[in-house]
Backbone as CSV, one residue per row, in Angstrom:
resi,resn,N_x,N_y,N_z,CA_x,CA_y,CA_z,C_x,C_y,C_z
1,MET,106.191,95.380,116.685,105.079,94.516,116.372,104.867,94.543,114.863
2,LYS,104.636,93.376,114.301,104.326,93.262,112.878,102.981,92.558,112.731
3,MET,102.136,93.066,111.829,100.835,92.459,111.592,100.869,91.688,110.279
4,TYR,100.442,90.415,110.367,100.416,89.537,109.205,99.022,89.373,108.609
5,TYR,97.982,89.462,109.455,96.632,89.189,108.983,95.635,89.898,109.876
6,ALA,94.566,90.408,109.281,93.478,91.032,110.036,92.162,90.514,109.478
7,LEU,91.255,90.123,110.378,89.964,89.565,109.984,88.847,90.312,110.700
8,PRO,88.016,91.062,109.955,86.895,91.767,110.569,85.704,90.838,110.762
9,HIS,84.823,91.194,111.703,83.610,90.402,111.897,82.443,91.300,112.284
10,THR,81.401,91.280,111.459,80.118,91.903,111.780,79.034,90.945,111.304
11,HIS,77.798,91.266,111.595,76.664,90.524,111.054,76.045,91.348,109.937
12,LYS,74.850,90.963,109.459,74.317,91.549,108.232,73.914,93.013,108.333
13,LEU,73.815,93.582,109.535,73.527,95.010,109.640,74.786,95.863,109.474
14,GLY,75.960,95.211,109.460,77.223,95.928,109.321,77.365,96.575,107.959
15,THR,77.755,97.849,107.942,77.973,98.560,106.678,79.437,98.967,106.494
16,ARG,80.228,98.922,107.586,81.646,99.279,107.481,82.394,98.724,108.686
17,PHE,83.640,98.304,108.440,84.582,97.919,109.490,85.892,98.603,109.163
18,PHE,86.553,99.189,110.178,87.865,99.793,109.927,88.845,99.437,111.035
19,LEU,90.119,99.365,110.667,91.235,99.147,111.586,92.262,100.216,111.260
20,GLN,92.663,100.984,112.265,93.487,102.171,112.040,94.660,102.202,113.016
21,ALA,95.824,102.611,112.529,97.004,102.811,113.378,96.898,104.166,114.069
22,VAL,97.361,104.215,115.317,97.357,105.467,116.094,98.781,105.736,116.567
23,GLY,99.269,106.924,116.275,100.606,107.329,116.722,101.695,106.937,115.736
24,GLY,102.859,107.524,115.945,104.013,107.222,115.115,103.845,107.673,113.674
25,SER,104.694,107.145,112.805,104.684,107.557,111.401,103.459,107.045,110.649
26,ARG,102.741,106.083,111.189,101.539,105.541,110.543,100.250,106.125,111.112
27,ASP,100.357,107.162,111.941,99.191,107.729,112.612,98.071,108.034,111.625
28,GLY,96.885,107.480,111.895,95.727,107.721,111.052,95.603,106.797,109.853
29,GLU,96.608,105.977,109.582,96.578,105.085,108.422,95.548,103.967,108.645
30,TYR,94.695,103.750,107.647,93.739,102.645,107.700,94.448,101.382,107.219
31,LEU,94.559,100.409,108.091,95.169,99.137,107.737,94.139,98.229,107.069
32,LEU,92.885,98.449,107.394,91.772,97.705,106.812,90.562,98.627,106.833
33,ASP,89.860,98.709,105.723,88.667,99.547,105.629,87.697,98.838,104.683
34,VAL,86.714,98.159,105.259,85.799,97.303,104.504,84.405,97.896,104.560
35,TYR,83.797,98.081,103.392,82.435,98.616,103.313,81.465,97.508,102.924
36,GLY,80.287,97.517,103.558,79.225,96.587,103.214,79.414,95.220,103.834
37,PHE,78.338,94.467,103.867,78.352,93.099,104.373,77.918,92.184,103.253
38,ASN,78.680,91.106,103.020,78.277,90.154,101.993,78.404,88.706,102.467
39,GLY,78.638,88.491,103.752,78.743,87.140,104.282,80.111,86.505,104.094
40,GLU,81.022,87.163,103.378,82.373,86.644,103.182,83.272,87.087,104.332
41,ALA,84.359,86.350,104.577,85.270,86.665,105.683,85.932,88.038,105.503
42,ARG,86.401,88.358,104.314,87.002,89.652,103.969,88.224,90.032,104.802
43,GLY,88.958,89.028,105.262,90.216,89.273,105.956,91.282,89.699,104.968
44,ARG,92.385,90.202,105.505,93.478,90.661,104.637,94.799,90.118,105.143
45,PHE,95.532,89.467,104.252,96.884,88.982,104.514,97.858,90.048,104.046
46,PHE,98.778,90.443,104.919,99.748,91.483,104.581,101.084,90.825,104.230
47,ASP,101.525,90.998,102.996,102.784,90.418,102.542,103.553,91.474,101.766
48,PRO,104.556,92.065,102.371,105.145,91.689,103.659,104.281,92.171,104.831
49,ALA,104.578,91.624,105.996,103.862,92.032,107.208,104.036,93.536,107.422
50,ILE,103.007,94.171,107.999,103.068,95.612,108.273,103.858,95.836,109.561
51,ASP,104.929,96.623,109.473,105.723,96.975,110.647,105.019,98.094,111.392
52,LEU,104.583,97.815,112.613,103.843,98.787,113.412,104.720,99.443,114.485
53,SER,106.031,99.396,114.298,106.942,100.053,115.254,106.587,101.524,115.375
54,GLY,106.525,102.012,116.593,106.275,103.426,116.835,104.821,103.786,117.046
55,ILE,103.885,102.888,116.706,102.486,103.241,116.964,102.217,103.129,118.466
56,THR,101.203,103.829,118.931,100.848,103.754,120.349,99.644,102.852,120.585
57,SER,98.844,102.623,119.537,97.686,101.739,119.675,97.088,101.452,118.306
58,LEU,96.124,100.545,118.314,95.293,100.274,117.147,93.871,100.660,117.497
59,ARG,93.152,101.217,116.548,91.752,101.599,116.749,90.926,100.851,115.703
60,PHE,89.831,100.237,116.152,88.931,99.657,115.166,87.503,99.972,115.543
61,GLY,86.648,99.910,114.546,85.250,100.209,114.787,84.390,99.707,113.651
62,CYS,83.093,99.783,113.872,82.119,99.319,112.893,81.018,100.348,112.728
63,GLU,80.396,100.325,111.569,79.202,101.115,111.309,78.090,100.141,110.948
64,PHE,76.867,100.463,111.372,75.721,99.590,111.163,74.541,100.384,110.643
65,GLU,73.630,99.705,109.959,72.365,100.287,109.531,71.266,99.430,110.146
66,ASN,70.495,100.026,111.048,69.413,99.309,111.717,68.073,99.772,111.146
67,PRO,67.435,98.949,110.290,66.155,99.344,109.700,64.958,99.047,110.609
68,ARG,65.201,98.447,111.760,64.110,98.044,112.650,63.833,99.114,113.698
69,ALA,62.667,99.049,114.290,62.278,100.016,115.327,62.932,99.704,116.667
70,GLU,63.318,98.434,116.917,63.903,98.078,118.205,65.423,98.279,118.220
71,THR,65.938,98.439,119.417,67.375,98.613,119.612,68.088,97.293,119.342
72,VAL,69.208,97.361,118.643,70.030,96.192,118.373,71.212,96.235,119.330
73,GLY,71.503,95.121,119.975,72.625,95.036,120.903,73.660,94.036,120.410
74,TRP,74.666,93.787,121.257,75.690,92.800,120.920,75.104,91.422,121.121
75,GLY,75.285,90.530,120.142,74.800,89.175,120.312,74.644,88.440,118.999
76,PHE,74.001,87.292,119.088,73.815,86.394,117.948,72.435,86.588,117.337
77,GLY,72.164,85.863,116.252,70.851,85.933,115.609,70.645,87.273,114.940
78,ASP,69.623,88.021,115.390,69.322,89.312,114.775,70.044,90.468,115.464
79,GLN,71.006,90.159,116.336,71.806,91.189,117.000,73.092,91.420,116.201
80,GLU,74.020,92.217,116.696,75.225,92.564,115.941,76.485,92.299,116.743
81,MET,77.604,92.324,116.033,78.935,92.207,116.627,79.876,93.123,115.868
82,CYS,80.921,93.551,116.568,82.009,94.293,115.951,83.282,93.724,116.570
83,GLU,83.925,92.814,115.850,85.093,92.122,116.373,86.185,92.078,115.322
84,MET,87.436,91.930,115.792,88.571,91.840,114.890,89.548,90.814,115.439
85,LEU,90.005,89.924,114.566,91.034,88.959,114.896,92.267,89.339,114.093
86,GLY,93.401,89.424,114.772,94.632,89.758,114.073,95.744,88.800,114.431
87,PHE,96.593,88.488,113.461,97.778,87.681,113.710,98.982,88.606,113.642
88,ILE,99.724,88.669,114.761,100.844,89.596,114.866,102.082,88.881,115.383
89,GLU,103.219,89.507,115.141,104.479,89.092,115.755,104.742,90.104,116.853
90,SER,104.770,89.612,118.092,104.866,90.506,119.238,105.435,89.730,120.421
91,PRO,106.071,90.410,121.381,106.566,89.703,122.566,105.444,89.257,123.512
92,VAL,104.206,89.687,123.257,103.074,89.283,124.090,101.887,88.882,123.214
93,ALA,101.052,88.002,123.752,99.741,87.737,123.157,98.765,88.614,123.924
94,PHE,97.751,89.118,123.258,96.819,89.949,123.996,95.407,89.843,123.454
95,GLU,94.462,90.166,124.322,93.063,90.264,123.954,92.563,91.580,124.507
96,SER,91.845,92.310,123.697,91.281,93.595,124.118,89.784,93.567,123.879
97,ARG,89.055,94.266,124.738,87.601,94.307,124.571,87.023,95.600,125.099
98,VAL,85.902,95.964,124.530,85.100,97.090,125.003,83.840,96.494,125.604
99,SER,83.598,96.780,126.872,82.441,96.179,127.546,81.181,97.017,127.403
100,ASP,81.309,98.323,127.415,80.154,99.206,127.337,80.415,100.303,126.321
101,ALA,79.442,100.553,125.474,79.549,101.641,124.499,78.867,102.877,125.077
102,GLU,79.584,103.974,125.096,79.051,105.233,125.610,78.598,106.099,124.444
103,PRO,77.354,106.590,124.467,76.890,107.433,123.363,77.618,108.776,123.339
104,LEU,77.980,109.203,122.136,78.572,110.521,121.913,77.531,111.363,121.180
105,ALA,77.870,112.567,120.804,76.965,113.407,120.016,76.685,112.741,118.678
106,ASP,75.459,112.852,118.190,75.101,112.281,116.896,75.803,113.036,115.776
107,ASP,76.087,112.311,114.691,76.664,112.879,113.480,75.554,112.849,112.428
108,GLY,74.753,113.918,112.380,73.561,113.916,111.526,72.549,112.950,112.104
109,ASP,72.067,111.994,111.288,71.163,110.991,111.840,71.894,109.706,112.206
110,VAL,73.219,109.774,112.356,74.012,108.613,112.758,74.350,108.732,114.236
111,GLN,73.985,107.704,115.014,74.358,107.670,116.424,75.810,107.229,116.521
112,VAL,76.610,107.917,117.333,78.022,107.606,117.491,78.268,107.161,118.937
113,PHE,78.987,106.038,119.074,79.323,105.489,120.384,80.823,105.286,120.462
114,SER,81.377,105.348,121.664,82.803,105.116,121.866,83.008,104.633,123.285
115,SER,84.149,104.028,123.527,84.496,103.617,124.879,85.943,103.158,124.902
116,ALA,86.537,103.233,126.066,87.890,102.715,126.242,87.840,101.193,126.256
117,CYS,88.951,100.570,125.910,88.997,99.113,125.959,89.940,98.676,127.079
118,THR,89.752,97.468,127.514,90.666,96.857,128.472,91.431,95.772,127.733
119,SER,92.673,95.552,128.128,93.507,94.560,127.454,94.134,93.608,128.465
120,LEU,94.200,92.361,128.060,94.888,91.320,128.815,96.104,90.939,127.989
121,MET,97.302,91.039,128.570,98.514,90.704,127.844,99.240,89.560,128.539
122,ILE,99.691,88.593,127.744,100.381,87.405,128.269,101.712,87.283,127.536
123,PRO,102.838,87.412,128.267,104.143,87.266,127.598,104.327,85.842,127.077
124,TRP,104.925,85.735,125.897,105.257,84.421,125.367,106.395,83.842,126.200
125,ALA,106.354,82.569,126.523,107.407,81.917,127.306,108.586,81.618,126.399
126,ASP,109.805,81.838,126.912,111.013,81.466,126.175,111.191,79.961,126.265
127,LYS,111.667,79.388,125.181,111.894,77.922,125.190,113.313,77.617,125.516
């Protein structure tokens, strides 16, 4: 698999977005690490494309700062999102999602959440 482009997406409470390789010779490497929100797309074009041979997965996540007293959830308007669009060369097209965030132990005054994702993979048809 080769990655040509990665585009992070958060709303204005977003303070960080990261995309990281897991496994293989690139294990732990940040392919994208964006701090702060400024309303710009902040995608990254990789030239040459990043060869991801040998990795076992990609990990991405977001950090947010919520100055309000109410809980912020996934959604539009005053809610938040943590999404990533990537353009890759691969024998399959896929979409992955996390449906529920499970709280982990806090890191100081930062709440930490994690969850497994599910993926839908569709093989490209030969012409």
